[in-house]
C-alpha positions in Angstrom: 60.2 21.8 38.2 61.2 21.9 34.6 64.8 22.0 33.1 66.1 22.0 29.5 69.4 20.7 28.5 71.0 21.8 25.3 73.5 19.2 24.0 73.5 15.4 23.9 77.1 14.6 24.5 78.4 12.9 27.7 78.1 16.0 29.9 74.6 16.8 28.8 73.5 13.1 29.3 74.9 12.8 32.8 73.3 16.2 33.8 70.1 15.0 32.4 70.1 11.7 34.2 71.0 13.3 37.6 68.3 15.9 37.3 65.8 13.3 36.3 66.8 11.2 39.2 66.1 14.1 41.4 62.5 14.3 40.2 62.8 17.2 37.8 61.0 17.3 34.4 64.0 17.4 32.1 64.1 17.6 28.3 67.4 17.3 26.4 67.6 18.7 22.9 70.4 17.5 20.5 70.9 19.4 17.2 72.4 16.3 15.5 70.4 13.1 14.5 72.5 11.0 16.8 73.3 11.5 20.4 76.8 11.3 21.9 78.9 13.9 20.2 82.4 12.3 19.4 81.5 9.2 21.6 79.7 7.3 18.8 80.2 4.1 17.0 78.9 2.7 13.7 78.7 -1.0 12.8 79.4 -1.7 9.2 80.0 -5.2 7.6 81.0 -6.7 10.8 83.3 -3.9 11.8 82.9 -1.5 14.8 84.1 2.0 13.8 84.4 4.6 16.5 84.2 8.2 15.5 88.0 8.6 15.7 90.4 6.7 17.9 89.2 6.9 21.5 89.7 4.9 24.7 88.3 4.8 28.1 90.3 4.9 31.3 88.1 2.8 33.7 90.3 4.1 36.6 88.8 7.6 36.1 86.7 8.4 39.2 83.9 9.7 37.1 83.7 6.6 34.9 83.4 4.4 38.0 80.7 6.8 39.4 78.6 7.4 36.3 79.0 4.2 34.3 78.2 0.5 34.8 81.6 -0.6 33.7 80.7 -4.3 34.0 77.9 -4.1 31.4 80.2 -2.4 29.0 82.4 -5.6 28.7 85.6 -3.6 28.5 88.6 -5.0 26.5 91.8 -3.7 27.6 95.1 -2.9 25.9 98.2 -4.4 27.5 100.0 -1.7 29.6 102.7 0.3 28.0 103.4 0.5 24.2 105.3 -1.0 21.4 107.7 1.5 19.9 108.1 1.1 16.3 110.4 2.5 13.6 111.6 1.1 10.3 112.9 -2.4 10.9 112.7 -2.3 14.7 110.0 -2.9 17.3 110.5 -2.7 21.1 108.4 -3.0 24.2 108.2 -0.4 27.0 105.6 -1.5 29.6 104.8 -1.2 33.3 106.3 -4.4 34.8 104.4 -3.8 38.0 101.1 -4.3 36.0 102.4 -6.6 33.3 105.2 -8.8 34.9 105.6 -10.7 31.6 107.0 -7.6 30.1 109.8 -7.1 32.8 112.7 -8.4 30.7 111.7 -6.8 27.4 111.2 -3.4 29.2 114.5 -3.8 31.3 116.5 -4.4 28.1 114.7 -1.8 26.0 117.4 0.5 24.6 115.0 3.2 23.5 115.1 4.8 27.0 117.9 4.7 29.4 118.1 2.8 32.7 118.0 6.0 34.6 114.8 6.9 32.8 113.2 3.6 33.9 114.2 4.3 37.4 112.7 7.8 37.2 109.5 6.4 35.9 109.3 4.1 39.0 110.0 7.0 41.4 107.4 9.0 39.6 104.9 6.2 39.9 105.5 5.9 43.7 105.3 9.9 44.0 101.9 10.1 42.1 100.4 7.0 43.8 100.8 8.9 47.1 99.1 12.1 45.7 95.4 12.6 45.8 93.8 13.6 42.6 92.6 16.8 44.3 96.2 17.7 44.8 96.7 17.9 41.0 96.7 21.5 39.9 95.0 22.5 36.7 96.4 25.9 37.2 100.1 24.8 37.1 102.3 26.9 34.9 104.5 24.0 33.9 104.3 22.2 30.5 104.9 18.4 30.1 108.2 19.2 28.5 109.3 21.2 31.5 107.9 18.7 34.0 109.9 15.9 32.4 113.1 18.0 32.2 112.7 19.1 35.9 112.7 15.4 36.9 115.8 14.6 34.9 114.2 12.6 32.1 116.5 12.3 29.0 115.9 13.7 25.6 115.7 10.1 24.4 112.9 9.3 26.7 111.1 12.5 25.5 111.7 11.8 21.9 111.1 8.1 21.8 108.3 7.7 24.3 106.7 10.9 25.8 106.4 12.7 22.3 104.3 10.0 20.5 102.5 8.7 23.6 101.4 12.1 25.0 101.1 13.4 21.5 98.3 10.9 21.2 96.8 11.9 24.5 96.9 15.7 24.0 96.9 15.6 20.2 100.1 17.7 20.3 103.6 16.2 19.9 105.3 19.4 21.3 104.7 18.4 24.9 103.5 21.9 25.4 100.4 21.0 27.2 99.8 21.5 30.9 101.8 19.1 33.2 98.4 18.6 34.9 97.3 16.4 32.0 100.6 14.3 32.3 100.2 13.7 36.0 96.4 12.9 35.9 96.7 10.4 33.0 100.0 8.9 34.2 98.4 8.3 37.6 95.3 6.7 36.0 97.3 4.4 33.7 99.4 3.1 36.6 96.1 2.3 38.4 94.3 0.6 35.4 94.3 0.0 31.7 93.2 1.9 28.6 90.1 0.0 27.3 87.3 0.0 24.8 83.8 -1.5 25.2 83.3 -4.7 23.2 80.6 -3.1 21.1 82.4 0.2 20.7 82.8 3.5 22.4 79.3 4.4 21.5 78.1 1.9 24.1 79.1 4.5 26.7 76.6 7.0 25.1 73.9 4.3 24.7 74.2 3.4 28.4 73.8 7.0 29.5 70.8 7.5 27.1 69.1 4.4 28.5 69.7 5.5 32.2 68.4 9.1 31.4 65.3 7.8 29.8 64.7 5.2 32.6 64.9 8.1 35.0 62.1 9.9 33.2 63.9 12.3 30.9 62.8 13.2 27.4 65.5 13.2 24.7 64.8 14.8 21.3 67.3 14.8 18.5 67.5 16.9 15.3 66.5 19.9 17.5 69.0 22.7 18.0 68.7 25.2 20.8 69.0 28.7 19.2 68.8 30.8 22.2 69.0 30.6 26.0 68.0 33.7 28.1 67.6 34.1 31.8 64.1 35.9 32.4 65.5 38.5 34.7 69.0 37.5 35.5 68.2 36.0 38.9 68.5 32.4 39.9 64.8 32.2 40.8 63.7 34.0 37.6 63.7 31.1 35.2 64.8 31.1 31.6 63.5 31.1 28.1 64.8 28.5 25.6 64.2 29.0 21.9 64.2 26.0 19.3 63.2 26.2 15.8 59.8 24.8 16.7 58.9 26.3 20.0 59.7 28.8 22.9 60.0 27.1 26.2 59.8 28.8 29.6 61.7 26.7 32.1 62.9 26.9 35.7 66.7 26.3 34.7 68.7 25.5 31.5 71.9 23.7 31.1 74.1 24.5 28.1 76.1 21.4 27.3 76.9 22.1 23.6 80.3 22.4 21.9 82.4 25.2 23.2 81.8 27.7 20.4 78.1 27.2 20.6 78.0 27.3 24.3 80.0 30.7 24.3 77.4 32.2 21.9 74.4 30.9 23.7 75.5 32.1 27.2 77.9 35.0 26.4 80.5 33.5 28.6 83.7 34.6 26.9 86.0 32.4 29.1 84.7 29.2 27.5 87.9 28.0 25.6 87.5 27.6 21.8 91.1 26.8 20.8 91.4 23.1 19.9 93.6 20.4 18.4 92.3 18.3 15.5 93.2 14.8 14.3 92.5 12.5 11.4 91.9 8.8 12.1 91.7 6.2 9.3 90.3 2.6 9.7 91.8 -0.2 7.7 91.1 -3.9 7.3 93.8 -6.5 6.7 93.7 -10.3 6.7 94.9 -12.0 10.0 97.4 -13.9 7.9 99.4 -10.8 8.5 100.9 -11.4 12.0 101.3 -8.1 13.8 103.6 -8.9 16.7 103.1 -6.5 19.7 99.8 -5.3 18.5 97.9 -5.9 21.7 99.6 -2.6 22.8 99.5 0.8 21.2 102.0 1.1 18.4 103.8 4.4 18.8 105.7 5.8 15.8 109.0 7.0 17.3 110.5 7.9 13.8 107.9 10.6 12.7 104.4 11.5 13.0 103.0 9.8 9.9 100.9 8.4 11.5 101.5 9.2 15.2 100.2 5.9 16.5 98.4 2.8 15.1 96.0 0.7 17.2 95.2 -2.9 16.1 91.7 -2.8 17.7 90.8 -6.4 16.9 93.8 -7.7 18.7 92.4 -5.9 21.8 88.7 -6.3 21.1 88.0 -9.2 18.7 84.4 -8.0 18.5 85.6 -5.0 16.4 86.2 -7.1 13.4 85.0 -10.1 11.5 86.8 -13.4 12.0 90.0 -13.7 10.2 90.3 -10.0 9.8 92.3 -7.2 11.7 90.8 -3.8 12.2 93.5 -1.1 12.5 93.2 2.6 13.2 95.9 5.1 12.4 95.8 8.6 13.7 97.5 11.7 12.3 97.7 14.8 14.5 96.2 18.1 13.3 94.2 18.9 10.3 95.9 17.1 7.4 95.9 18.7 3.9 96.7 15.3 2.3 93.8 13.3 0.6 92.5 10.3 2.3 94.4 8.2 -0.3 97.6 9.9 0.4 97.3 9.4 4.1 96.5 5.7 3.5 99.5 5.4 1.4 101.6 6.8 4.3 100.1 4.2 6.6 100.7 1.4 4.3 104.4 2.4 4.0 104.8 2.8 7.7 103.3 -0.6 8.5 105.5 -2.1 5.8 108.6 -0.6 7.4 107.6 -1.6 10.9 106.7 -5.1 10.0 109.0 -6.0 7.0 108.1 -9.7 7.4 104.6 -8.9 6.2 103.0 -7.8 3.1 100.3 -5.1 3.1 99.0 -5.1 -0.4 95.6 -6.3 1.0 95.3 -3.3 3.4 91.9 -1.8 2.7 90.8 1.7 3.9 87.4 1.5 5.4 86.8 5.0 6.6 88.5 8.3 7.4 87.3 10.5 10.2 88.5 14.1 10.0 87.9 15.9 13.3 89.0 19.4 13.4 87.7 20.0 17.0 88.9 16.8 18.6 90.2 18.2 21.9 90.5 21.6 23.6 94.0 22.9 23.9 95.2 22.7 27.5 98.2 25.1 27.8 99.9 25.6 31.2 97.6 27.6 33.6 94.5 26.7 31.7 92.7 25.9 35.0 92.6 29.6 36.0 90.9 30.7 32.8 88.2 28.2 32.2 84.7 28.9 33.6 82.8 27.3 36.4 79.5 25.5 35.7 77.5 28.5 37.1 79.3 31.1 35.1 76.4 32.3 33.2 73.8 34.8 34.7 70.5 33.6 36.1 69.4 29.8 36.2 71.7 28.9 33.3 74.5 26.5 33.8 77.3 25.0 31.8 78.2 21.3 31.3 81.2 20.3 29.3 84.8 19.4 29.5 85.5 23.1 29.2 84.5 23.6 32.9 87.0 20.8 33.9 89.6 19.4 31.6 89.4 18.0 28.1 88.8 14.2 28.7 85.9 11.9 29.3 86.6 12.3 33.0 86.0 16.1 32.6 82.8 15.8 30.6 81.3 13.2 33.0 82.3 15.3 36.1 81.0 18.5 34.6 77.6 17.0 33.9 77.2 15.9 37.6 78.5 19.3 38.8 75.9 21.1 36.7 73.1 19.0 38.0 74.3 19.4 41.6 74.5 23.3 41.2 71.0 23.4 40.1 69.9 21.5 43.1 72.3 23.4 45.5 70.8 26.8 44.2 67.4 25.5 45.4 65.8 25.3 42.0 64.8 21.8 42.4 63.0 22.7 45.6 61.6 26.1 44.7 
């Protein structure tokens, strides 16, 4: 049996591998010259530059199921964050996972003692909850969720806003409380991490496993149309590329959301998204950046929202004697690359006044207008299932789950399982 997969992001690659493992004849077409969508890395002059700031949560069930985590040689951030403002840096961590941070967290005045106790209670509450009990259809926002549990305005302003601003790419805390609960639960179970050779190693591993299973992967070939032959599951589908017309038993559309909606006619595929701009910098290691093995959260303003000293977490990301930093601004920025770099330099100088940052060098700027789908309260009732299109056409993408690596990996598996469940593999 033949299946065509349109789109070579994480969801498309997982669907391809599972279908090939099941013995199907699978071809994946990716319109770009590189596979992976956002999850790519380049290696330039000894630096590892991911396409925008990204991390992997190894505690995600889908990452444990779909990836060989040991072979990725993960490098973990220390739990919690370093809260930064002009002239001051404080640590807010999970002392249950990082006992060495107990005193610094206990005496951190950025959040109240009551907030710290509320965090511990919430940790216990979510530890006792199954992931299946977390509701993507909840009508509560993150802001409402925290308010209902009594968290102070100080906790929201000085931790939740920059931290979950970085996770949801929106500092307003208006995203669904589901995102908060899921990611909070995952971060109490394990770290945020990056592979030693970059986030692109995740894509490389999935490509290799799909090819080893017998799949064909073709790049530089967009899928221009997908049509079910007669609208029935058993009727097959026709897939159009610029070079050929392919008759296939089933098709998986794993493209970006707007393209998926156009190809399938499924109007419930979400297309509203948040963007961001990430800049990469080098600076000599003579500049000592205390607390940089945690994420640096800007509690004063959003310029930038956060800085990650990636080489402090993964030394492989930079040459010896050099730091690699990423700085992320939320939203599409009208300022030039140079103006954003000046804002980063000014922020670093204010956070670390004992250092000099004249040698800070901008290496690359990634402007990603469609970085993450917007996930307002109740989004889970609106987004489509993998079998939403008519005929033997299926969706694979985070837009059938939730906007995350977990969602993308899980959706790819579900699309492959739907094809087999519908009997296409055995027809």
